[in-house]
VMD Tcl script that builds the backbone (N, CA, C; Angstrom):
set m [mol new atoms 399]
animate dup $m
set s [atomselect $m all]
$s set {name element resname resid chain x y z} {
  {N N MET 1 A -22.615 -8.245 -40.898}
  {CA C MET 1 A -21.201 -7.882 -41.290}
  {C C MET 1 A -20.921 -6.490 -40.814}
  {N N ILE 2 A -19.857 -6.333 -40.143}
  {CA C ILE 2 A -19.467 -5.017 -39.633}
  {C C ILE 2 A -18.288 -4.474 -40.490}
  {N N THR 3 A -18.401 -3.147 -40.812}
  {CA C THR 3 A -17.318 -2.438 -41.599}
  {C C THR 3 A -16.612 -1.578 -40.594}
  {N N VAL 4 A -15.475 -1.064 -41.125}
  {CA C VAL 4 A -14.643 -0.183 -40.302}
  {C C VAL 4 A -15.354 1.092 -39.989}
  {N N THR 5 A -16.350 1.504 -40.692}
  {CA C THR 5 A -17.085 2.735 -40.447}
  {C C THR 5 A -18.027 2.583 -39.220}
  {N N THR 6 A -18.428 1.392 -38.847}
  {CA C THR 6 A -19.308 1.154 -37.718}
  {C C THR 6 A -18.561 1.630 -36.460}
  {N N PRO 7 A -17.415 1.111 -36.046}
  {CA C PRO 7 A -16.740 1.530 -34.886}
  {C C PRO 7 A -16.272 2.999 -35.021}
  {N N ALA 8 A -16.041 3.466 -36.222}
  {CA C ALA 8 A -15.564 4.786 -36.405}
  {C C ALA 8 A -16.647 5.793 -35.950}
  {N N LEU 9 A -17.919 5.416 -36.054}
  {CA C LEU 9 A -18.961 6.266 -35.662}
  {C C LEU 9 A -18.960 6.540 -34.171}
  {N N LEU 10 A -18.359 5.602 -33.352}
  {CA C LEU 10 A -18.310 5.744 -31.954}
  {C C LEU 10 A -17.200 6.730 -31.508}
  {N N PHE 11 A -16.209 6.984 -32.350}
  {CA C PHE 11 A -15.099 7.850 -32.028}
  {C C PHE 11 A -15.498 9.221 -31.540}
  {N N PRO 12 A -16.312 9.953 -32.192}
  {CA C PRO 12 A -16.629 11.274 -31.686}
  {C C PRO 12 A -17.382 11.229 -30.312}
  {N N ALA 13 A -18.275 10.247 -30.166}
  {CA C ALA 13 A -19.006 10.114 -28.939}
  {C C ALA 13 A -18.079 9.858 -27.768}
  {N N ILE 14 A -17.151 8.950 -27.949}
  {CA C ILE 14 A -16.201 8.561 -26.790}
  {C C ILE 14 A -15.326 9.772 -26.534}
  {N N SER 15 A -14.826 10.399 -27.566}
  {CA C SER 15 A -13.970 11.577 -27.323}
  {C C SER 15 A -14.650 12.610 -26.563}
  {N N LEU 16 A -15.893 12.969 -26.922}
  {CA C LEU 16 A -16.706 13.998 -26.169}
  {C C LEU 16 A -16.950 13.561 -24.766}
  {N N LEU 17 A -17.247 12.258 -24.610}
  {CA C LEU 17 A -17.514 11.754 -23.300}
  {C C LEU 17 A -16.237 11.825 -22.396}
  {N N LEU 18 A -15.070 11.524 -22.934}
  {CA C LEU 18 A -13.848 11.625 -22.137}
  {C C LEU 18 A -13.528 13.119 -21.792}
  {N N LEU 19 A -13.900 13.984 -22.695}
  {CA C LEU 19 A -13.728 15.432 -22.398}
  {C C LEU 19 A -14.690 15.925 -21.270}
  {N N ALA 20 A -15.914 15.342 -21.270}
  {CA C ALA 20 A -16.859 15.690 -20.228}
  {C C ALA 20 A -16.419 15.102 -18.912}
  {N N TYR 21 A -15.834 13.850 -18.870}
  {CA C TYR 21 A -15.248 13.322 -17.636}
  {C C TYR 21 A -14.098 14.153 -17.133}
  {N N SER 22 A -13.307 14.604 -18.039}
  {CA C SER 22 A -12.119 15.401 -17.610}
  {C C SER 22 A -12.678 16.689 -16.980}
  {N N THR 23 A -13.681 17.285 -17.549}
  {CA C THR 23 A -14.241 18.546 -17.078}
  {C C THR 23 A -14.797 18.268 -15.647}
  {N N ARG 24 A -15.527 17.182 -15.425}
  {CA C ARG 24 A -16.020 16.911 -14.161}
  {C C ARG 24 A -14.897 16.743 -13.145}
  {N N PHE 25 A -13.850 16.027 -13.540}
  {CA C PHE 25 A -12.694 15.906 -12.638}
  {C C PHE 25 A -12.059 17.277 -12.269}
  {N N LEU 26 A -11.915 18.173 -13.249}
  {CA C LEU 26 A -11.338 19.450 -12.943}
  {C C LEU 26 A -12.282 20.283 -12.065}
  {N N ASN 27 A -13.589 20.142 -12.259}
  {CA C ASN 27 A -14.509 20.787 -11.345}
  {C C ASN 27 A -14.412 20.327 -9.904}
  {N N ILE 28 A -14.253 19.039 -9.818}
  {CA C ILE 28 A -14.168 18.423 -8.403}
  {C C ILE 28 A -12.840 18.865 -7.811}
  {N N ALA 29 A -11.777 18.896 -8.564}
  {CA C ALA 29 A -10.459 19.376 -8.091}
  {C C ALA 29 A -10.562 20.767 -7.546}
  {N N THR 30 A -11.274 21.648 -8.247}
  {CA C THR 30 A -11.482 22.980 -7.814}
  {C C THR 30 A -12.310 23.029 -6.519}
  {N N LEU 31 A -13.334 22.226 -6.414}
  {CA C LEU 31 A -14.131 22.141 -5.199}
  {C C LEU 31 A -13.270 21.691 -4.010}
  {N N ILE 32 A -12.414 20.693 -4.262}
  {CA C ILE 32 A -11.618 20.186 -3.140}
  {C C ILE 32 A -10.637 21.271 -2.687}
  {N N ARG 33 A -10.071 22.019 -3.580}
  {CA C ARG 33 A -9.188 23.039 -3.208}
  {C C ARG 33 A -9.863 24.137 -2.438}
  {N N GLN 34 A -11.101 24.425 -2.826}
  {CA C GLN 34 A -11.940 25.473 -2.111}
  {C C GLN 34 A -12.310 24.946 -0.691}
  {N N LEU 35 A -12.650 23.666 -0.650}
  {CA C LEU 35 A -12.990 22.983 0.552}
  {C C LEU 35 A -11.830 22.959 1.591}
  {N N HIS 36 A -10.661 22.768 0.991}
  {CA C HIS 36 A -9.433 22.759 1.847}
  {C C HIS 36 A -9.165 24.121 2.415}
  {N N GLY 37 A -9.398 25.206 1.635}
  {CA C GLY 37 A -9.253 26.519 2.190}
  {C C GLY 37 A -10.285 26.816 3.272}
  {N N ASN 38 A -11.510 26.420 3.038}
  {CA C ASN 38 A -12.545 26.535 4.038}
  {C C ASN 38 A -12.208 25.803 5.335}
  {N N TYR 39 A -11.602 24.558 5.178}
  {CA C TYR 39 A -11.280 23.808 6.355}
  {C C TYR 39 A -10.186 24.449 7.149}
  {N N LEU 40 A -9.206 25.045 6.509}
  {CA C LEU 40 A -8.138 25.721 7.168}
  {C C LEU 40 A -8.568 26.924 7.910}
  {N N GLU 41 A -9.647 27.634 7.357}
  {CA C GLU 41 A -10.218 28.752 8.052}
  {C C GLU 41 A -11.131 28.359 9.208}
  {N N ASN 42 A -11.885 27.273 9.098}
  {CA C ASN 42 A -12.725 26.951 10.120}
  {C C ASN 42 A -12.889 25.407 10.213}
  {N N PRO 43 A -11.916 24.707 10.907}
  {CA C PRO 43 A -11.891 23.255 10.946}
  {C C PRO 43 A -13.020 22.560 11.682}
  {N N GLU 44 A -13.733 23.351 12.494}
  {CA C GLU 44 A -14.892 22.772 13.290}
  {C C GLU 44 A -16.155 22.687 12.542}
  {N N GLN 45 A -16.209 23.308 11.281}
  {CA C GLN 45 A -17.449 23.285 10.552}
  {C C GLN 45 A -17.879 21.841 10.179}
  {N N GLY 46 A -19.030 21.422 10.667}
  {CA C GLY 46 A -19.444 20.048 10.530}
  {C C GLY 46 A -19.754 19.580 9.151}
  {N N VAL 47 A -20.262 20.517 8.275}
  {CA C VAL 47 A -20.643 20.082 6.992}
  {C C VAL 47 A -19.368 19.705 6.122}
  {N N LEU 48 A -18.225 20.202 6.472}
  {CA C LEU 48 A -16.986 19.865 5.747}
  {C C LEU 48 A -16.745 18.396 5.698}
  {N N TYR 49 A -16.985 17.721 6.866}
  {CA C TYR 49 A -16.698 16.289 6.864}
  {C C TYR 49 A -17.546 15.455 5.956}
  {N N GLY 50 A -18.812 15.882 5.872}
  {CA C GLY 50 A -19.710 15.290 4.927}
  {C C GLY 50 A -19.292 15.496 3.518}
  {N N GLN 51 A -18.899 16.695 3.249}
  {CA C GLN 51 A -18.457 17.062 1.838}
  {C C GLN 51 A -17.184 16.353 1.506}
  {N N ILE 52 A -16.278 16.195 2.432}
  {CA C ILE 52 A -14.990 15.500 2.165}
  {C C ILE 52 A -15.310 14.041 1.786}
  {N N ALA 53 A -16.169 13.375 2.577}
  {CA C ALA 53 A -16.511 11.980 2.225}
  {C C ALA 53 A -17.182 11.862 0.851}
  {N N ASN 54 A -18.096 12.850 0.568}
  {CA C ASN 54 A -18.695 12.860 -0.708}
  {C C ASN 54 A -17.779 13.045 -1.837}
  {N N LEU 55 A -16.870 14.001 -1.764}
  {CA C LEU 55 A -15.938 14.259 -2.791}
  {C C LEU 55 A -14.913 13.119 -2.994}
  {N N ARG 56 A -14.586 12.419 -1.929}
  {CA C ARG 56 A -13.755 11.205 -2.050}
  {C C ARG 56 A -14.414 10.180 -2.909}
  {N N LYS 57 A -15.734 9.919 -2.605}
  {CA C LYS 57 A -16.452 8.930 -3.395}
  {C C LYS 57 A -16.556 9.355 -4.870}
  {N N ARG 58 A -16.837 10.635 -5.062}
  {CA C ARG 58 A -16.968 11.111 -6.461}
  {C C ARG 58 A -15.644 11.012 -7.207}
  {N N LEU 59 A -14.519 11.334 -6.565}
  {CA C LEU 59 A -13.229 11.163 -7.198}
  {C C LEU 59 A -13.015 9.743 -7.704}
  {N N LYS 60 A -13.280 8.753 -6.774}
  {CA C LYS 60 A -13.124 7.380 -7.166}
  {C C LYS 60 A -14.016 7.066 -8.318}
  {N N LEU 61 A -15.261 7.420 -8.332}
  {CA C LEU 61 A -16.215 7.167 -9.379}
  {C C LEU 61 A -15.768 7.784 -10.724}
  {N N ILE 62 A -15.269 8.978 -10.678}
  {CA C ILE 62 A -14.823 9.636 -11.866}
  {C C ILE 62 A -13.588 8.951 -12.475}
  {N N LYS 63 A -12.729 8.425 -11.555}
  {CA C LYS 63 A -11.627 7.677 -12.044}
  {C C LYS 63 A -12.058 6.402 -12.800}
  {N N VAL 64 A -13.059 5.735 -12.194}
  {CA C VAL 64 A -13.617 4.537 -12.834}
  {C C VAL 64 A -14.250 4.844 -14.186}
  {N N THR 65 A -15.044 5.945 -14.244}
  {CA C THR 65 A -15.635 6.336 -15.510}
  {C C THR 65 A -14.624 6.582 -16.593}
  {N N GLN 66 A -13.481 7.235 -16.190}
  {CA C GLN 66 A -12.419 7.542 -17.108}
  {C C GLN 66 A -11.737 6.259 -17.567}
  {N N VAL 67 A -11.461 5.402 -16.623}
  {CA C VAL 67 A -10.820 4.132 -17.068}
  {C C VAL 67 A -11.647 3.312 -18.015}
  {N N PHE 68 A -12.926 3.229 -17.704}
  {CA C PHE 68 A -13.784 2.398 -18.662}
  {C C PHE 68 A -14.046 3.144 -19.971}
  {N N GLY 69 A -14.019 4.508 -19.930}
  {CA C GLY 69 A -14.124 5.262 -21.137}
  {C C GLY 69 A -12.894 5.090 -22.015}
  {N N VAL 70 A -11.765 5.119 -21.415}
  {CA C VAL 70 A -10.537 4.933 -22.201}
  {C C VAL 70 A -10.413 3.550 -22.746}
  {N N LEU 71 A -10.805 2.543 -21.925}
  {CA C LEU 71 A -10.788 1.126 -22.388}
  {C C LEU 71 A -11.771 0.954 -23.540}
  {N N SER 72 A -12.930 1.635 -23.448}
  {CA C SER 72 A -13.864 1.602 -24.577}
  {C C SER 72 A -13.289 2.155 -25.896}
  {N N PHE 73 A -12.638 3.287 -25.768}
  {CA C PHE 73 A -11.928 3.913 -26.872}
  {C C PHE 73 A -10.845 3.019 -27.436}
  {N N PHE 74 A -10.077 2.415 -26.496}
  {CA C PHE 74 A -8.972 1.489 -26.935}
  {C C PHE 74 A -9.602 0.324 -27.725}
  {N N CYS 75 A -10.644 -0.266 -27.212}
  {CA C CYS 75 A -11.270 -1.473 -27.916}
  {C C CYS 75 A -11.858 -1.045 -29.241}
  {N N CYS 76 A -12.376 0.220 -29.305}
  {CA C CYS 76 A -12.931 0.655 -30.498}
  {C C CYS 76 A -11.795 0.799 -31.595}
  {N N VAL 77 A -10.649 1.261 -31.205}
  {CA C VAL 77 A -9.498 1.421 -32.079}
  {C C VAL 77 A -9.053 0.058 -32.505}
  {N N LEU 78 A -9.015 -0.918 -31.538}
  {CA C LEU 78 A -8.602 -2.253 -31.896}
  {C C LEU 78 A -9.570 -2.933 -32.857}
  {N N SER 79 A -10.879 -2.640 -32.662}
  {CA C SER 79 A -11.945 -3.147 -33.493}
  {C C SER 79 A -11.716 -2.684 -34.982}
  {N N MET 80 A -11.417 -1.375 -35.092}
  {CA C MET 80 A -11.198 -0.898 -36.454}
  {C C MET 80 A -9.912 -1.534 -37.098}
  {N N THR 81 A -8.917 -1.713 -36.212}
  {CA C THR 81 A -7.652 -2.324 -36.744}
  {C C THR 81 A -7.952 -3.693 -37.180}
  {N N PHE 82 A -8.660 -4.526 -36.437}
  {CA C PHE 82 A -8.911 -5.892 -36.844}
  {C C PHE 82 A -9.796 -5.977 -38.047}
  {N N ILE 83 A -10.820 -5.078 -38.170}
  {CA C ILE 83 A -11.613 -5.052 -39.349}
  {C C ILE 83 A -10.815 -4.677 -40.584}
  {N N PHE 84 A -9.941 -3.742 -40.374}
  {CA C PHE 84 A -9.116 -3.265 -41.523}
  {C C PHE 84 A -8.145 -4.328 -41.947}
  {N N GLU 85 A -7.716 -5.180 -41.022}
  {CA C GLU 85 A -6.832 -6.309 -41.381}
  {C C GLU 85 A -7.624 -7.533 -41.769}
  {N N ASP 86 A -8.928 -7.432 -42.128}
  {CA C ASP 86 A -9.787 -8.514 -42.512}
  {C C ASP 86 A -9.995 -9.519 -41.480}
  {N N SER 87 A -9.938 -9.195 -40.233}
  {CA C SER 87 A -10.364 -10.047 -39.081}
  {C C SER 87 A -11.717 -9.618 -38.510}
  {N N GLU 88 A -12.716 -9.663 -39.343}
  {CA C GLU 88 A -14.017 -9.091 -38.994}
  {C C GLU 88 A -14.612 -9.661 -37.731}
  {N N LEU 89 A -14.484 -10.979 -37.581}
  {CA C LEU 89 A -15.029 -11.598 -36.351}
  {C C LEU 89 A -14.410 -10.998 -35.095}
  {N N ILE 90 A -13.123 -10.948 -35.027}
  {CA C ILE 90 A -12.444 -10.340 -33.813}
  {C C ILE 90 A -12.804 -8.934 -33.718}
  {N N GLY 91 A -12.842 -8.179 -34.816}
  {CA C GLY 91 A -13.205 -6.802 -34.893}
  {C C GLY 91 A -14.616 -6.598 -34.334}
  {N N GLY 92 A -15.471 -7.486 -34.708}
  {CA C GLY 92 A -16.932 -7.400 -34.220}
  {C C GLY 92 A -16.951 -7.590 -32.685}
  {N N TYR 93 A -16.249 -8.552 -32.209}
  {CA C TYR 93 A -16.156 -8.789 -30.776}
  {C C TYR 93 A -15.542 -7.657 -30.011}
  {N N MET 94 A -14.477 -7.060 -30.563}
  {CA C MET 94 A -13.872 -5.871 -29.980}
  {C C MET 94 A -14.870 -4.737 -29.933}
  {N N PHE 95 A -15.613 -4.536 -30.967}
  {CA C PHE 95 A -16.624 -3.481 -31.001}
  {C C PHE 95 A -17.626 -3.680 -29.969}
  {N N GLY 96 A -18.144 -4.917 -29.828}
  {CA C GLY 96 A -19.145 -5.272 -28.791}
  {C C GLY 96 A -18.520 -5.004 -27.449}
  {N N LEU 97 A -17.257 -5.362 -27.186}
  {CA C LEU 97 A -16.649 -5.107 -25.898}
  {C C LEU 97 A -16.559 -3.613 -25.694}
  {N N SER 98 A -16.255 -2.824 -26.729}
  {CA C SER 98 A -16.148 -1.373 -26.634}
  {C C SER 98 A -17.546 -0.839 -26.216}
  {N N LEU 99 A -18.573 -1.310 -26.723}
  {CA C LEU 99 A -19.924 -0.845 -26.300}
  {C C LEU 99 A -20.253 -1.169 -24.893}
  {N N ILE 100 A -19.872 -2.331 -24.405}
  {CA C ILE 100 A -20.178 -2.780 -23.062}
  {C C ILE 100 A -19.324 -1.892 -22.120}
  {N N LEU 101 A -18.080 -1.668 -22.445}
  {CA C LEU 101 A -17.243 -0.820 -21.567}
  {C C LEU 101 A -17.806 0.665 -21.538}
  {N N LEU 102 A -18.329 1.101 -22.660}
  {CA C LEU 102 A -18.968 2.395 -22.668}
  {C C LEU 102 A -20.203 2.439 -21.791}
  {N N LEU 103 A -21.002 1.395 -21.876}
  {CA C LEU 103 A -22.140 1.306 -20.960}
  {C C LEU 103 A -21.860 1.264 -19.508}
  {N N ILE 104 A -20.787 0.584 -19.123}
  {CA C ILE 104 A -20.320 0.536 -17.742}
  {C C ILE 104 A -19.929 1.982 -17.356}
  {N N SER 105 A -19.139 2.608 -18.198}
  {CA C SER 105 A -18.708 3.941 -17.876}
  {C C SER 105 A -19.879 4.936 -17.650}
  {N N LEU 106 A -20.824 4.763 -18.515}
  {CA C LEU 106 A -22.033 5.657 -18.328}
  {C C LEU 106 A -22.819 5.334 -17.119}
  {N N ALA 107 A -22.900 3.989 -16.740}
  {CA C ALA 107 A -23.610 3.618 -15.549}
  {C C ALA 107 A -22.915 4.187 -14.231}
  {N N VAL 108 A -21.557 4.139 -14.275}
  {CA C VAL 108 A -20.826 4.699 -13.134}
  {C C VAL 108 A -20.984 6.201 -13.072}
  {N N LEU 109 A -21.018 6.853 -14.274}
  {CA C LEU 109 A -21.191 8.327 -14.313}
  {C C LEU 109 A -22.623 8.616 -13.702}
  {N N LEU 110 A -23.641 7.833 -13.965}
  {CA C LEU 110 A -24.929 8.084 -13.438}
  {C C LEU 110 A -24.895 8.008 -11.905}
  {N N LYS 111 A -24.151 7.049 -11.418}
  {CA C LYS 111 A -24.012 6.933 -9.887}
  {C C LYS 111 A -23.307 8.187 -9.385}
  {N N GLU 112 A -22.262 8.657 -10.070}
  {CA C GLU 112 A -21.587 9.813 -9.630}
  {C C GLU 112 A -22.494 11.116 -9.617}
  {N N VAL 113 A -23.354 11.157 -10.574}
  {CA C VAL 113 A -24.269 12.294 -10.660}
  {C C VAL 113 A -25.192 12.269 -9.439}
  {N N PHE 114 A -25.716 11.108 -9.039}
  {CA C PHE 114 A -26.527 11.020 -7.849}
  {C C PHE 114 A -25.765 11.432 -6.608}
  {N N ILE 115 A -24.528 11.002 -6.483}
  {CA C ILE 115 A -23.751 11.402 -5.359}
  {C C ILE 115 A -23.497 12.881 -5.334}
  {N N SER 116 A -23.230 13.499 -6.491}
  {CA C SER 116 A -23.032 14.955 -6.565}
  {C C SER 116 A -24.277 15.696 -6.112}
  {N N THR 117 A -25.433 15.182 -6.388}
  {CA C THR 117 A -26.608 15.854 -5.941}
  {C C THR 117 A -26.731 15.758 -4.422}
  {N N ASP 118 A -26.259 14.604 -3.915}
  {CA C ASP 118 A -26.289 14.479 -2.432}
  {C C ASP 118 A -25.424 15.563 -1.725}
  {N N ALA 119 A -24.326 15.951 -2.425}
  {CA C ALA 119 A -23.409 17.026 -1.904}
  {C C ALA 119 A -24.123 18.318 -1.822}
  {N N LEU 120 A -24.944 18.596 -2.875}
  {CA C LEU 120 A -25.696 19.852 -2.835}
  {C C LEU 120 A -26.823 19.796 -1.788}
  {N N GLU 121 A -27.375 18.659 -1.577}
  {CA C GLU 121 A -28.403 18.512 -0.463}
  {C C GLU 121 A -27.701 18.695 0.851}
  {N N LEU 122 A -26.541 18.267 1.020}
  {CA C LEU 122 A -25.849 18.551 2.249}
  {C C LEU 122 A -25.605 20.018 2.519}
  {N N GLU 123 A -25.223 20.726 1.506}
  {CA C GLU 123 A -25.036 22.140 1.574}
  {C C GLU 123 A -26.380 22.845 1.909}
  {N N LEU 124 A -27.437 22.455 1.274}
  {CA C LEU 124 A -28.770 23.016 1.584}
  {C C LEU 124 A -29.230 22.755 2.978}
  {N N SER 125 A -29.024 21.536 3.401}
  {CA C SER 125 A -29.432 21.227 4.776}
  {C C SER 125 A -28.637 21.982 5.813}
  {N N ASP 126 A -27.352 22.225 5.491}
  {CA C ASP 126 A -26.551 23.042 6.455}
  {C C ASP 126 A -27.050 24.439 6.569}
  {N N MET 127 A -27.454 25.028 5.436}
  {CA C MET 127 A -27.989 26.353 5.464}
  {C C MET 127 A -29.311 26.443 6.128}
  {N N GLU 128 A -30.146 25.396 5.951}
  {CA C GLU 128 A -31.464 25.324 6.627}
  {C C GLU 128 A -31.240 25.237 8.168}
  {N N PHE 129 A -30.187 24.414 8.570}
  {CA C PHE 129 A -29.944 24.219 9.960}
  {C C PHE 129 A -29.497 25.542 10.598}
  {N N GLU 130 A -28.727 26.334 9.865}
  {CA C GLU 130 A -28.290 27.638 10.412}
  {C C GLU 130 A -29.446 28.642 10.514}
  {N N LYS 131 A -30.369 28.509 9.583}
  {CA C LYS 131 A -31.540 29.463 9.585}
  {C C LYS 131 A -32.412 29.061 10.781}
  {N N LYS 132 A -32.559 27.831 11.181}
  {CA C LYS 132 A -33.381 27.414 12.263}
  {C C LYS 132 A -32.839 27.851 13.614}
  {N N LYS 133 A -31.509 28.016 13.675}
  {CA C LYS 133 A -30.925 28.452 14.911}
  {C C LYS 133 A -31.430 29.789 15.220}
}
mol reanalyze $m
mol bondsrecalc $m
mol representation Tube
mol addrep $m
């Protein structure tokens, strides 16, 4: 038997997760603006093209993480609403769906983290290449 307090426990976690996703998005937006400035100064710089592709992938993934995070939060609220209205079965299913959506969001975030480290590797390889010249 699930009570209204069970999905309520997920509220702070999802809220903090959405805040973290927003922070990642804002950081990427700042990087893109800096990269754009670098591109305008030196459009021939080869590493910029790799960074642009990397940032484009990361933006898409962050959007997906945010969508699944919001859907998880939405299902969590619906779960509490159904449980509060004595529809425990539907509320339990909504809570389960909320957990699944949260897991998908976290899995996509993990993929984005790996791609973000690839961006740093690209920067490091560019500096190593310059040193070898």
